[in-house]
N, C-alpha and C positions, 0 to 999 in steps of 0.2 A: 031823779036825773037819769038821762039815757046813758048807757055804757058808751065809752069812747072807742072801744075796740071789741071785735068778736074773738072768741076763743081760738087760738091757733090750732090748726088741724094738719094732719099729714096725708098727702096724696100718695098712694102706694100702687101706682100703675093701673088704676081702674078696677082693682080687686080688693076684697076684704082680707087684709093681712092676717087677721085673727083666725081665718079659715084656710090658711096657707097649705096645711098638710092635706086638706081635702081636694086641692086643685091638682089636675094632672100636669105632667111635665111641660106640655105645650102651653098651657095657661100660665104656668109659672114663668116660662121663658118669655112669653109675650109681655107679661107684667114687668119683668126685669129689663126688657128692651126699651121701656119708656122711662122718662126722667121722673124720679121721686122727689118730692119737695114739701115744704111747709107753706101753708097759705093762711092768710088772715085778712081781716078788713079793719080799717081805722076811719073814724068819723072825719069827713072832709070839713074843715073850718068854714068854707064858703057855702057849700050846699047843705051842711049839717046832716049829710047822709053817710052811711057806712060805705067806704070805697075800698075795693080790693087793692092790696099792696103787692109789690113785686114778690114773686116766689123766692123762697130761700132754700137753696140746695145744699150748701155747706160741704161740697165735695163728696156727698154720699154716693153719687152715681158712678164714682170711680170703681166702687166695689160691686161685685157681681152676685152677691147673695142677699137674700131677704134679711137675714140676721144682722149683717154688718150695716146695711142701710138703715134698718129700724133703730139700732143702737145710736147711731149718729144723729138721726133726725129727732129721736125722742129726747135726747139730751139738749139739742138745739131748741126744740119746742119749749122745754122747761125754762131754758135761759131766756128765750123770747118773752115768755109769760112773766118771768121775773122782772125784766126791765120795763115791760108795758105796765105792770102793776105799780111800778115805782115812778111812773110819769114819763116814760119814753114816748116822744111824739115825733113821728117821721116828718111831719110838716114843719115843726118848729126847729128841730135839731138839724134837719137836712143832712144827716149823716148815714152812712151805710151801717147796717146792723153789726157787722164784724168790727167796725171802728168803735162802736159804743161798747161792745163786749170787751174789746181790748183795753179801753180806758178803765172799765170797772175792774178788770183783772189787775191792772197796775195799782188800783186803790186797795188791793188785797181782798176783794169780794170773792167768796167761794160759791156764789149763786145758790146757797141754801134757800129754798123758796118758802117764805112765810107771808102769805098775802097781807097787805096793809089793810085792805078793805074788809077781809073776812078771814080771820085767823083760824087755822084748823083746831078743832075742839081738843085734840090730844096734844096740841102744840108740837106736831111731828112734821119735819120737813117733807114736802110732797115730792121734791126733786132731789136727785143726787147731784153732787158737784159736777160741772161740765168737764169733760175730758179734754186732754190736749188734742190739737188737730192731728188727724191721721197722716202719717208720713208715706211718701211714695218714693221708692228708690229710682236711681237713674235707669237701671235695667228694666224695671217694671214700666216706667214712663216711656222709654224708647220702644220697648216691645209692643206696648199698647198702641202707640202712634203708628208704628209700622204695620200692625195688624189692621188698623183702620185704612191706612194709605193703600194697602195692597188691593182693597176692594173699590178704590176710587180712581186708580191709575191704570193705564194700559201696561201690558207686560214689559215692553221695552222701557217705558218711562219709569216704571217702578224699579226695574233693575238698576238704572242709573241713579235713581233717588236713593235706593238702599245702599248702593256702593258708596255714595258720598257720606251718608249718615254713619256707615260702618268705619269710614276713614276718620270721622270725628270721634267715634267711640274708641278707636285704636289710639288716637292722639291723647284722649283723656287718660287712658290706661298708662301710656308712656309717661305722662306728666303727673302720675301718682294720684289721680282722681278715680277712686274705686266706684264701680257700678252699684255697690251696696250702699253708697252714701245717698242722702236725700237729693232729689232732683233740684231743690232750691240752691244747692251748692254751685250749680252752673249759673254764672252771671254774665253780664255783657262783656266784662274784661276778659273772661276765659274764652268766649267765642271770638272776640277780636284777636286774641293771641293766636288762636288756631287759624283764623283767616289770613293773618299776616304770614304765617308759615306756608300756607298754600300759595300765597302770592309770591313769596320768595322762591319757592321750588318750581312753580309752574307759570301761571300768567294771571293777569287781572280778570280775564274772562272766567277762568276756572274758579278764582276766588269769589267772583260775583255769583257763579252758579252754586257754589257751596253755601254762600250766605242765603241764597233763595231757598235751598232745600232745608237748611237748618231752621230758617224762619217758618217754613211751611210745617215742619215738625212741631215747633213750639206753638204755632197757632192751633194745631190739633190738641195739644196739651191744654192750652188756654180754653178752647171751646169745651173741653171735657172737665174743666175745673180742677186740673191737676197742678197748674201753675197760675199765679195771680196776674201775669202779664206776658205778652210776647215782646220782650225787649230787643229781639234780633231785628225787628222791623226798623228800629231806630239807628241801626248801624248803616253807615253811608255806602252807596254803590260807587265803585271806582269807574272812571272813564276807561273804556276798553275800545281799542281800534283793531277789529278783526282784519286779518289779511285776506284780500279778495284775489281770486285767480285772475290772471291777465287774459285778455282776448288773444286769439291766435292770428298770426300773420298768414296771409293767403298761401304762401309757399309751405309753411309748416303744416297747415291744414291739409293741403294736397298730399304731403308725405304721409300723414297719419291715415288718410282715407285709402291711399294706395297700399299701405302696409296691412291695414285691416281687411281690405278686399282679398288679399292673398293669404292671410293667416288666421283671421277670426271674424267670420261673417256675422256671428251672433252679436259680438261686441260692436260691430259696425252698425247693425240695425239699432242697437241700444243707443248709440251715439246719434243716429238719425232721429230717434224719438226726442232727444234733447234739442237737436238743431231745428227740426221742422215742427215738432209738437210743442216746443218750449216747456217741456216738463223737467222737473227736478229728478235727479237719480232715484231718490226714495219713492217718488210717485210712480216711476216706471217699474220699480221692483214690486209695487203693490198690484200691478195690472194682472188680471186673469184673462183667459181667452174670451170669456163672456163679456169683458169690458170693451172689446173691440168690435164695432159694428161697421164693417167695410161698406155694406150696401147703402147705409144712410150716411156714411162718412162721419161717424161720431165715435167718440171714446168717452168712457165714464171713469172719472178720476176720483179715487177715494183718498181724500186728504185726511191727515190726522185730526181727530176731534171735530170734524166738520162734515156737513152734508156732502153727498156725492155731487161732483161738478161734471157738467157735460161740455166737452170741447170738440170742435170739428177736427177731422183728420184731413189735412191738405192733400191734394192729389199726388204731390211729390213724395209724400210718405206712404200713401196707399200703394203706389207703384213698388215700394220697397218691401212691403209686408207680404210674407208668403201665404199661400192658401191655407185658411184655417177652417174651411168647411168640413164638418164631421168630427171636429176635435171637441173633446169634453170641455164645457165652459168653465169648469172648476180648476182646470190646469193653470199653472203659472205660465205667463207669456214668455218670460225670459228665465232660462235655467242654464246650469253648466253643461247640460246635455244638448242644448239647442233651444229652438222655439217650441213652445207648447208641450210642457212635460210636467211631471209631478215634482214639486220641490217644497217640502214642508219644513221651513225654518223661519226664524224671525226676520221681519223686513230689514232691520238694521244689518243683520248678518248677510242678507242678499246684497245690500248696497256695498258692504265691505268687500264682498267677493268681486264685484265688477270694478270697484276702485283698485283692488290689487291686480286684476287682469289688465287694467289700463296702465298701471304703473310699469308693467313689463314692456308695454309699448313705449312709454316715455323713456325708460332706461335704454331701449333699443335705439331710439332716435335722439338721445342725449338731451331730453327736456328736463327742466328742474322743477322744484316744488311750486313755482309760481303758476304752473299750468296743471290743469286737471280736467275732470269731466265737466265741472261747472263752467270751465272756460268756453265750451261750445255754446252754452246758453248765452253767455255774455257776448260772444262773437256774433251770433245770429240775431240777437235783439238789436245790436248795433247796426248790422247790415240792413235789417228791416226798417229800422227807424230812419236811417239816412236815405233809404229808397223812398219812404213815405214823404220825407221832407222835400223831395225834388218838386212835388206839385201840390203840397199842402202847407198850411200854416203850422207853426209849432203846436198849437192847441189841437188842430185837426189831426195831425200826425200822432200825437200822444193819445188822443181819444180812440183812434183806430187801433193803436198798439196796445192800449190797455185791455181791450176785448180779447186780444190774441194771447198776451202774456198771462192774464188772469190776476193782475194786481187789483186789490180791492178799492184803492183810492188813487186819485191823481197825484196826491202828495207822495205816496209810496212809490209810484212809478217814476216820478221826477227825481226822487232821491236815488233810486236805483240807476237811472240814466246818468246822473252826475257821478255816482260811484264808479261806473264802468267807462266813463268818459265817452259816452255815445254821441254827445253833441259837442262838436268843436267849432270854434269861430272860423270865419273865412280869413284868408291871408290879409293882415292889416298893415302890410309894409307901406302902402300908399299914404298912410297917415303920418309917416315920418319924413316924407319927401317935402322939400321946401317949395 
C-alpha cells in the first residue's frame, strides 16, 4: 500500500539549520527574516496523489533566534507525526491541526510517539511531550507591533498612531492590567470599555480613530501569529458628524483681506492659494519653490500617500506670487520668515503654525470657531459653482468644477457641495400663491 502522507519536514529559511554556526551574521539574519514552518503532503482522495498541505507555523516566527524556533517546530513536527500515524486525515476531519491537538490533550494524551505501523526496536519514545504554547506579554506584543508600524507609516501618521496606542496602554495600567500579563488577557470587552471612556471624554470621531488604530495593531499581531484573531474589527463604528467651517460673507471676507494686506502679506498669499488654487492648508504647507512653475502656469501637489498631482495656476494667483527666479528649489514656499526660505519641520507643524496665525486674525475681527482657513475653500468653491451654473447644466458645471477642485469622483464632489450648501434652490414663493 502507498503511504497516505509524507514525513513532515521543517523549513528553516532556506538554509541548513544543522550548519547554523558556520553561517555568517548576514546569512543568519536573512534566514530569520523569513517565515519558518512545517510542511508535509497528504494523499488526495480524489486524485490519489500526495498533495501539499497548508504550512504550520505554530507561532514560532514570533521568536528571533534559531534555537527558539527550532524547539517549537521540532515539538510540533513530532506531534503532527503522532496524529498522522494514528489516522488523522485533513480531508475527512476538516479540522485545523491545533483543534485536533487540543482535543487529544483534553483526552489526556501526552504525545509520546510510538508508531502504530513500526514500533521502535527498543520501545523508546521518539518524541518528547509537546510543550505548552509560548506566551507573549502585552509589552512584548505592543512593542513588536509598534516596531513594525514605524517602518510602514509616515512620521506624522506614526506619531498620532503611537500616541493613541500609548493612551490605551496607560488606560490598561490604570485599570490594573499589567504589561507583564499575556496578550490574550486583552479581549473585546476590555477594548470596548476603553473606547467608551474615550467617547465620554472626547468625541465619537476620536473614539472611532482609537478603534481604527487599536484594530490596526491587533491585525499586525494576528498577521505575525501572536494572537488568534483580530476581534477589534468586530467592534462597531459610531456615527460621527464632523463640524464643517462655514463659508464667509462678502463683507467679512473683505475685512479679512484688508487686515492681511496691512499686517501679514505671507498669510494673505497663503489664503490666496486656498481661494484660487483650491488647495487644502496641508497641501500648501508641503509646497517647495520647485513645485511652482510660473512660466507654464503649473504647480505640483504632493498629497499624502498619493502620486504627485499637477494643477494649473490661474492668472489671478500668478499675479499674486512674488518673483521666485534664482531661488533654491528645495526651499519651503511658505515660512514664518516669508516666502521661499528654509523651514525644516513636520508638515503638520507647519499647518498648525498658519492655523494659529489665522486665529490671531479671527480674534482681531471677532470671528468664532465656525470659521477658519478651510472656510475660504468652501467660499470660493461655492462662488465658482454658482458662476458656472449661470450658463451650464448642473452636470456640466460639476464636471468643470471637478477638474478644478481635484475631487476623484462625481459622488465625492456632489457630497461636498451638499455639505457646504453650494447649490440652493430658486425662490419658490410662487408655488404657494393661489
